[in-house]
N, C-alpha and C positions, 0 to 999 in steps of 0.2 A: 547581686547583678540585677539591673533593671534595663528593660528595652524601651526606647522611645520610638514611636511611629507617628506618622501624620494621620489626620482624619481623612474623610472623603467629602467631596462637595455634595454628592447625592445622599439624602437621608430619608428615612421613612419611619412610620410607626409600625411596630410588629406586634400584632394583637395576640398571636399564639406563641410568643417568646417565653423562655423561662424567666422567672421573676427577677426584677432589678433588686439590688441589695442595699445600696447606700445612695445618698445624695452627693453630688460632686463636692470636693473639698473646698473649692474656690467659689462656691455659689453666691456668696455675698458680693463678690466682685462681678460675677456674671449678672446679677440683678442691676448693678450700676450700669453695665453695658446695655442691658435691655432698656433701661430708662433713656439712655442716650439714643438708641435706635428708634424708640417710640417718638422722640422729639423731631425726627427727620421727616421732611415731606416725602411724598412718593418719588418725585424726581431726584431728590437728594439720595434716597435709599437706592434707587436704581443705578445712579452714577457710582455709588459706593460698591455695589455688588457687581457692576459691569456684566449684566446679563440681559436676556431677552425680556420682552414685556410679560410673557407668560410666567417666567420664573420670578420676575420682580413682583407681579401681582400675588403669586402664591406666597412668597416670603414676606411681603408687606402685611398680608393678612395673618400670617403666622406670628409676626412680631406683635401685632395688635392684640391677639387673643391668647398667646402662649402663657401657660402656668408652669413655672419652673419647679414647683413643689407639688404638682398634681399626683394623684395615686396612679394614674395610667401613664407611666413613663416606660421607656424602652431601654434595656441594657445597652450601653454605648457600643459594645462590640458587635451588636446586632443591628443597631440603628444606622451605621454607616454601610453603604452599599457599593463602594468602589471596588476596583479590581483587586487591590491588596486584601480587602476583607473577603472577597469571593474565594481567594486562594487560602486565606486563613481558615475559612469554613468553620466558624465556632459553633454553628447550629448542629453539627454532627459530632462534636467532641464529647468525650465522656467526662465524668465528674472530676477525675484526677487532672485531666488536661485543662479543663476550665479553671480549676484551682491554681494550676501553674500560671495561667494567664493572669488571673486576678492578683496573684502575688507579684508577678514580675513585669507585666506589660503596662505601660503608661502611654495613653493617647494624648498628644498635644492638640490644643484647640484654641483658635482665636477667641471664641466665645466663652468656653468653659475653663480655659487655662490648661488644666491637665486632668485627665479622667482615668479611673480604673475601669477595667472592662465591664464590670457589673454595676457601675454607677448609672442611675436613671437619668435619661436625657430626653429632650424634645427636639424635633427637627429645627434647624436654623441654617442661616447662610452668613458666614463671617470668616473670611480668610485671615490668617495671621498677618499678612502683609497689608491689610486694609488700612488706609490712612483715615482712621476714625478718631477724632479728638475725643478723649474721655478721661474723666477724673484728673484733669489738669495735664494730661499727657497728649502729645501731638499725634500719636499713632499707637497701635496695639503693642509693638515691641517695647515701647517706653511704658505703656500702661502695665504690662506684666512685669517689666524690669527683670530682676534676678529671682523673682519669687518661685518660678517653676524650677529653676536650677537648685535653689535652696531646698525645696521640698524633696527633690530627687537625692540630693547630697545627704539629707538627713536619713534616707532609707538605705543607701548603698555606697560602696566604694568603687563600683564599676558601672558605667552607663554605656550600653550598647546602642549606638545610633543607627536606627533603621529609618530615620525620618528623611523627608526631602530637605533640600537646602533651605527653603522658606521656613520650615518649622524647626529644623535643627538650630537655626539662627536664634531662636528664643531660649536656647539652653547652652549650646556649645561655647559661644564667646564668653559667657559668664564663668564657665568652668576654667577656661584658659586664663582669664583675668583674675579670677579668685574673688569671692565675696568677702566683705568685711563685716564684723559685728558692730555693735553700737559704740564700742571703744576704739574702733579703727584697727582691730586685730583680725587676722584671717579667720573667717567663720568656720572653715573646714581645713584641718591640717592633718594629713595631706588632702588636697581636693580629690574628688573622684576621678578615676581614670576614664577617659572617653575612648571607646573603640568604635570606629565607623566601618560599616560593611558596605561594599560597593559591588554592583553586579553589571556585567556587560560583555562585550566581545572585544577582541584585539584587532586593530587595523594593521595594514601592511608595515607601518612604522613601529609597531609594537606598543601602541598607545591604547589605553582602555577607552572604549566608546560605550556610553550608557544611553539607553533608550528609555524614555519615561514609562511607557506602558509595561515593557518587559521588566523594568526595575521594580515597579509596584507589585507585579505578580511575584517576583522573586522574594521581595520582602515578606509578603504574606506567606509564601511557602516556607521560608526560613523560620518564621515565628511558629507556624504549625509544627514543623519538624522539631523545633526546640521543645514544644509542649509534649509531643509524642515521645521524645527521648529524654525528657527531664534534664535538659542541659543546664548546668550550673556554673560553668567556668567559660570565660571568653575563649580560652585556648581550644575548647571542645567544638567551637563553631567551625573550625577548619575542616571538620569531617562532613560538613553539609554537602550533599551531592544530589539534590533533588532537581528534577526538570532539566537535566543536562548540564548543570553547573558543577564546577570543580574549583577548589581552592588553588590560587596561583601564588606561589611563594615569591616569585621574582617581582611581581607588582605590589606585593603586600609589605607591611612593616609592622612594628610593635603595636601601633594604634590604628592600623588601616588593614582590614582584611578584604582582599579582592577575590571575587568568584567569577570565573570566566565561562561563558557558554560554549559548549562544543569542544572543550579541551579533552 
């Protein structure tokens, strides 16, 4: 079983972090993207990033000076500073819990493709939905193609989707369509099962309502709960009951686990 999660926009260098372990698996492709970003003018980069002048200046300088293979890298799970990662709180995990994350958690990234928690990274800004032509592809979804799905499918027969729609789109459609090998045969038979976890409240019509901030917090809490409890089967996720959430059987299905707040 492998979990996929989104990255966070806000990143930083953590000087007092535990040591990073490996370089990212798709680093050669990342270097191609870096070259593409370096070819952009400041105005082109700012338009791509859709951010303020202050953030554009910061990230334009990062692109100009970044060294993807430097010794002073930060483990990915500590480099991201968003709400999901605050609730995951890897900095206070013990060795067994960190080992669980390293084995089972995969962070999707527009820049790095896919990361293990202890892969060494530098701060960057590049969302998966960015329309950056690179490597003959018109945007990042096409640039990464089915490579992220293939890497996951080679590791596991169950993918637990804790990612946002933007990032899940880089994996889930390929699992549904199925990848083919060089001879046109199914690359993975059977393909991995996808189990998507949803978090929200229920409105007066009995429909699930998801709020972005709350969902990010819940995803981080679930990932931490899984590490603390050494969860190994998707069926065991139904016992998740952190921060007021409870599994809702009525709204769930075989490949959709719904957790409702305040039930």
